[in-house]
C-alpha positions as CSV (number, residue, x, y, z in Angstrom):
1,M,-36.2,-22.0,75.1
2,P,-32.9,-20.5,73.9
3,P,-33.0,-17.1,72.4
4,A,-33.3,-16.8,68.7
5,K,-30.1,-16.1,66.8
6,K,-29.8,-12.5,65.8
7,R,-29.8,-11.8,62.1
8,P,-26.5,-10.4,60.7
9,R,-26.5,-6.6,60.4
10,A,-27.4,-5.4,56.9
11,Y,-25.4,-2.7,55.2
12,D,-26.8,-0.6,52.3
13,P,-24.3,-1.1,49.4
14,A,-24.9,2.4,48.0
15,K,-24.2,4.0,51.4
16,T,-21.2,1.9,52.0
17,R,-19.7,2.7,48.6
18,A,-20.3,6.4,49.2
19,A,-18.7,6.1,52.7
20,V,-15.6,4.4,51.4
21,L,-15.1,7.0,48.6
22,A,-15.7,9.9,51.0
23,Q,-13.2,8.6,53.6
24,F,-10.6,7.9,50.8
25,G,-11.2,11.4,49.5
26,N,-10.6,12.8,52.9
27,I,-7.3,10.9,53.1
28,R,-6.2,11.9,49.6
29,R,-6.9,15.6,50.1
30,A,-5.1,15.7,53.4
31,V,-2.0,13.8,52.1
32,G,-1.9,16.1,49.1
33,T,-1.1,19.0,51.5
34,L,2.0,17.3,53.0
35,G,5.5,18.3,52.1
36,L,8.4,15.8,51.9
37,D,9.4,16.4,55.5
38,R,6.0,15.4,56.9
39,L,5.6,12.5,54.4
40,A,8.9,11.1,55.9
41,L,7.6,11.1,59.5
42,P,7.4,7.8,61.3
43,T,4.1,6.1,62.1
44,R,3.0,3.7,64.8
45,L,3.0,0.9,62.2
46,G,6.5,-0.5,62.5
47,D,9.0,1.1,60.1
48,W,6.3,2.6,57.8
49,T,6.5,6.3,57.1
50,V,3.5,8.6,56.5
51,R,4.2,8.2,52.7
52,E,4.2,4.4,53.0
53,L,1.0,4.4,55.0
54,A,-0.7,6.8,52.5
55,A,0.3,4.5,49.7
56,H,-1.2,1.5,51.6
57,C,-4.5,3.3,51.8
58,A,-4.6,2.9,48.0
59,M,-4.0,-0.8,48.5
60,A,-7.2,-0.9,50.6
61,L,-9.2,0.0,47.5
62,D,-6.9,-2.0,45.1
63,A,-7.7,-5.1,47.0
64,V,-11.0,-5.2,45.2
65,D,-9.2,-5.1,41.9
66,R,-6.9,-7.9,42.9
67,L,-9.6,-10.2,44.2
68,L,-11.8,-9.6,41.1
69,R,-9.0,-10.8,39.0
70,E,-9.2,-14.2,40.7
71,P,-11.7,-16.8,39.6
72,E,-15.1,-16.3,41.2
73,P,-15.8,-18.9,44.0
74,A,-18.6,-21.3,43.3
75,R,-20.4,-20.5,46.6
76,Q,-20.2,-18.2,49.6
77,D,-18.3,-19.9,52.5
78,G,-17.4,-16.9,54.6
79,R,-19.1,-14.3,56.7
80,L,-18.5,-10.7,57.0
81,L,-17.9,-11.2,60.7
82,D,-15.1,-13.6,59.9
83,W,-13.0,-10.9,58.2
84,P,-11.6,-9.1,61.3
85,F,-10.2,-12.3,62.6
86,A,-8.8,-13.5,59.3
87,I,-7.0,-10.4,58.4
88,A,-4.0,-11.4,60.5
89,D,-3.1,-14.0,57.9
90,D,-2.4,-11.1,55.4
91,A,-0.4,-9.1,57.9
92,P,3.1,-10.3,57.0
93,A,2.7,-9.7,53.3
94,I,1.2,-6.3,53.9
95,A,4.0,-5.3,56.3
96,A,6.6,-6.3,53.8
97,S,5.2,-4.4,50.9
98,R,6.8,-1.1,49.9
99,L,4.2,0.6,47.8
100,A,5.7,4.1,48.1
101,E,8.8,2.9,46.4
102,Q,6.8,1.5,43.5
103,H,4.6,4.6,43.2
104,P,6.7,7.7,43.7
105,D,3.9,10.0,42.4
106,L,1.7,9.5,45.5
107,D,-1.3,11.6,44.3
108,T,-1.5,9.8,41.0
109,H,-1.3,6.5,42.8
110,L,-4.2,7.4,45.0
111,A,-6.3,8.8,42.1
112,D,-5.7,5.7,40.0
113,A,-6.9,3.4,42.9
114,E,-10.0,5.5,43.4
115,H,-10.8,5.3,39.6
116,R,-10.3,1.5,39.6
117,F,-12.4,1.0,42.6
118,T,-15.3,3.1,41.2
119,A,-15.1,1.3,37.9
120,H,-15.3,-2.1,39.5
121,L,-18.3,-1.3,41.6
122,D,-20.0,0.1,38.5
123,A,-19.2,-3.1,36.5
124,H,-20.0,-5.9,39.0
125,P,-23.1,-6.8,41.0
126,A,-23.1,-6.5,44.7
127,G,-23.4,-10.3,45.0
128,R,-20.3,-11.1,43.0
129,L,-18.2,-13.4,45.2
130,L,-14.6,-12.6,46.0
131,P,-12.0,-15.1,47.4
132,T,-10.9,-13.2,50.5
133,S,-8.8,-14.4,53.5
134,A,-12.1,-14.8,55.3
135,G,-13.5,-17.1,52.6
136,A,-15.8,-16.3,49.7
137,L,-17.6,-13.1,50.4
138,P,-20.0,-11.0,48.3
139,L,-18.5,-7.8,46.9
140,A,-20.9,-5.7,48.9
141,D,-19.7,-7.3,52.2
142,Y,-16.1,-6.9,51.3
143,V,-16.6,-3.2,50.6
144,V,-17.8,-2.8,54.2
145,T,-14.4,-4.0,55.3
146,R,-12.8,-1.2,53.4
147,T,-14.4,1.3,55.8
148,V,-12.4,-0.4,58.6
149,E,-9.1,-0.2,56.7
150,L,-9.6,3.5,55.8
151,V,-11.0,4.7,59.2
152,V,-8.3,2.9,61.1
153,H,-5.5,4.3,58.9
154,T,-7.0,7.8,59.0
155,D,-6.5,7.5,62.8
156,D,-2.9,6.3,62.2
157,L,-2.2,9.2,59.9
158,N,-3.7,11.7,62.3
159,A,-1.5,10.3,65.1
160,A,1.6,10.5,63.0
161,V,1.3,14.0,61.7
162,P,0.7,16.8,64.2
163,G,-2.3,19.0,63.2
164,L,-3.3,16.9,60.2
165,D,-6.8,16.2,61.5
166,I,-8.2,14.2,58.6
167,P,-12.0,14.2,59.1
168,Y,-14.0,11.0,59.5
169,D,-17.0,10.5,57.2
170,R,-19.9,9.7,59.4
171,Q,-21.1,6.7,57.4
172,A,-17.6,5.2,57.2
173,L,-17.1,5.7,61.0
174,A,-20.5,4.1,61.7
175,A,-19.9,1.0,59.5
176,C,-16.4,0.5,60.9
177,T,-17.7,0.8,64.5
178,R,-20.6,-1.5,63.9
179,L,-18.6,-4.2,62.2
180,L,-16.0,-4.3,65.0
181,A,-18.7,-4.3,67.7
182,D,-20.5,-7.2,66.0
183,A,-17.2,-9.0,65.8
184,L,-16.8,-8.7,69.5
185,A,-20.3,-10.2,70.0
186,A,-19.2,-13.1,67.7
187,K,-16.0,-13.7,69.6
188,A,-17.6,-13.5,73.0
189,P,-21.1,-14.7,72.5
190,G,-23.6,-14.2,75.3
191,G,-26.0,-11.7,76.8
192,S,-24.5,-10.8,80.2
193,T,-22.7,-7.6,79.1
194,E,-23.9,-4.7,77.1
195,V,-21.3,-2.8,75.1
196,R,-22.3,0.7,74.0
197,V,-20.5,2.8,71.4
198,P,-22.8,5.7,70.9
199,P,-24.2,6.8,68.6
200,Y,-23.5,3.9,66.3
201,A,-23.6,0.5,68.1
202,V,-24.9,-1.5,71.0
203,V,-24.2,-5.2,71.3
204,Q,-24.7,-7.9,73.9
205,C,-21.8,-10.3,74.6
206,V,-20.0,-12.5,77.1
207,E,-21.4,-15.7,78.6
208,G,-23.4,-15.4,81.8
209,P,-26.9,-14.5,83.0
210,R,-28.8,-12.9,80.2
211,H,-30.2,-9.4,80.8
212,T,-33.8,-8.9,79.7
213,R,-35.1,-5.6,81.1
214,G,-34.1,-2.4,83.0
215,T,-30.5,-1.3,83.4
216,P,-28.0,-4.1,82.5
217,P,-25.8,-5.2,85.4
218,N,-22.7,-5.2,83.2
219,V,-22.1,-2.2,80.9
220,V,-19.2,-1.0,78.9
221,E,-19.4,2.4,77.2
222,T,-16.9,4.3,75.0
223,D,-16.7,6.5,72.0
224,P,-16.2,5.2,68.4
225,L,-12.5,6.1,68.0
226,T,-11.6,4.6,71.4
227,W,-13.5,1.5,70.5
228,I,-11.7,1.2,67.2
229,R,-8.3,1.6,68.8
230,L,-9.2,-1.1,71.3
231,A,-10.4,-3.5,68.7
232,T,-7.3,-3.0,66.5
233,G,-4.7,-3.0,69.2
234,R,-3.8,0.6,69.0
235,L,-4.9,1.0,72.6
236,T,-4.9,-1.4,75.5
237,W,-7.9,-2.0,77.7
238,K,-5.9,-1.1,80.8
239,Q,-4.7,2.2,79.3
240,A,-8.3,3.1,78.2
241,L,-9.6,2.5,81.7
242,Q,-6.7,4.4,83.2
243,D,-7.3,7.4,81.0
244,A,-11.1,7.3,81.5
245,H,-11.8,6.7,77.8
246,V,-13.9,3.7,78.8
247,S,-16.5,3.2,81.5
248,A,-17.0,-0.3,82.7
249,S,-19.4,-1.4,85.5
250,G,-20.2,-4.9,86.6
251,E,-18.2,-8.1,87.3
252,R,-18.5,-9.2,83.6
253,A,-17.5,-5.8,82.1
254,D,-13.8,-6.6,81.8
255,L,-13.2,-7.0,78.0
256,D,-9.4,-7.4,78.3
257,A,-9.4,-11.1,77.5
258,Y,-11.2,-10.5,74.2
259,L,-9.2,-7.6,72.8
260,P,-7.8,-6.8,70.4
261,L,-10.0,-8.3,67.8
262,M,-7.7,-7.6,64.9
263,R,-3.9,-8.2,65.2
């Protein structure tokens, strides 16, 4: 008998909302300390400066406002796990946007985005459907994707500005890690390999003999930020192994063919 399908991971809407606002607050406070010279520094995201990237973080929240302005879909036809793979469709438009030019007062721009986001979550039920690039998703599910946007871009900002060290909200980091780990399991279904990202996630993936008890024959283990960088293309599998940021044992523990998940 084939193994029963695993139920999708559940996320508490109240905790997810708090996590998004906490991480956004961390970004806003840190960016508010930067002078013009550091706001003009380059980032690893094409020709975006730190100012442009910070402005884009407001867009991560304003996406909720934009989608709520669209007609509500009649039925849900997307899954939360579809989102990491669908985001590539939005990449060209996002890369071409120049939000910093449109909003020269960066702190006001970030504050306004936070206010709109909070107001929308107060005004709409968690089940309200949004027409996302991954299909129609409930508002509560889409808010989970905001943790990915904000955690990933926190890492981008920290990489761009020496000594900035924006902290990671624990709940935001956990949700981001879990969503991307579950996306790997969806992309490479199976039970031959165990991927561990302590303390937040453990998933089974990759076709092959299913492990049932004892120590799995194929194990990959890494820390949350390394996993997020691998999943989003900030770090290659080869480099992570070379730098000993990932441990991989077993003939089916090579994840290079499945990464990155988001492009």
